[in-house]
C-alpha positions as CSV (number, residue, x, y, z in Angstrom):
1,X,257.4,139.4,185.3
2,X,258.2,142.5,183.3
3,X,259.1,142.2,179.6
4,X,262.6,142.9,178.8
5,X,263.3,146.2,177.0
6,X,265.7,144.6,174.4
7,X,265.0,141.2,172.9
8,X,266.9,139.0,170.5
9,X,264.0,138.9,168.0
10,X,264.9,139.7,164.5
11,X,262.7,140.6,161.6
12,X,262.4,138.0,159.0
13,X,264.2,138.6,155.6
14,X,260.8,138.8,153.9
15,X,260.0,141.9,156.1
16,X,263.2,143.6,154.7
17,X,262.2,142.6,151.1
18,X,258.7,144.0,151.8
19,X,260.2,147.3,153.0
20,X,262.4,147.6,150.0
21,X,259.5,146.8,147.7
22,X,257.5,149.5,149.5
23,X,260.4,152.0,148.8
24,X,260.1,151.1,145.2
25,X,256.4,151.6,145.0
26,X,256.7,155.0,146.9
27,X,259.3,156.1,144.4
28,X,257.1,155.1,141.4
29,X,254.2,157.1,143.0
30,X,256.5,160.1,143.6
31,X,257.6,159.9,139.9
32,X,254.1,160.2,138.8
33,X,253.2,163.1,141.2
34,X,256.4,164.9,140.0
35,X,254.8,165.0,136.5
36,X,251.9,166.9,138.0
37,X,254.2,169.6,139.5
38,X,254.1,168.5,143.2
39,X,256.6,170.2,145.4
40,X,259.5,168.2,146.7
41,X,258.5,168.7,150.2
42,X,255.2,166.9,149.6
43,X,257.0,164.0,148.1
44,X,259.2,163.7,151.2
45,X,256.0,163.1,153.1
46,X,255.2,160.0,151.0
47,X,258.5,158.6,152.0
48,X,258.0,159.4,155.7
49,X,254.6,157.8,155.6
50,X,256.1,154.7,154.2
51,X,258.9,154.6,156.8
52,X,256.3,154.9,159.6
53,X,254.2,152.1,158.0
54,X,257.2,149.8,157.7
55,X,258.4,150.4,161.2
56,X,254.9,149.9,162.7
57,X,254.0,146.8,160.6
58,X,257.2,145.2,159.6
59,X,259.6,145.9,162.5
60,X,262.3,148.3,163.6
61,X,265.0,146.9,161.3
62,X,263.0,147.1,158.2
63,X,261.9,150.7,159.1
64,X,265.4,151.8,159.5
65,X,266.5,150.1,156.2
66,X,263.6,151.8,154.4
67,X,264.6,155.2,155.9
68,X,268.1,154.9,154.3
69,X,266.6,153.6,151.0
70,X,264.1,156.5,151.0
71,X,266.9,159.1,151.4
72,X,269.0,157.6,148.8
73,X,266.0,157.3,146.3
74,X,264.9,160.8,147.0
75,X,268.4,162.2,146.5
76,X,269.1,160.2,143.4
77,X,265.7,160.7,141.6
78,X,264.4,164.1,142.6
79,X,267.2,166.4,143.7
80,X,269.0,168.5,141.0
81,X,270.8,167.5,138.9
82,X,268.4,164.7,138.1
């Protein structure tokens, strides 16, 4: 029997908390790298790596949530005016 394309499985709330914590860790790492004059485009790749990791390991929902959190954190902490 083929597996259904869409299931009712939801990610646990700890997966969402883990994704949010991952976003905080990435922001702290990006803050440290900004002091060493890394380009903003390189910092975006850190956030992208985190989103891919969260989506692959924690689930689709936490990955989507982390993508929104990452965009908000990058815009708030790194885009001028800081």
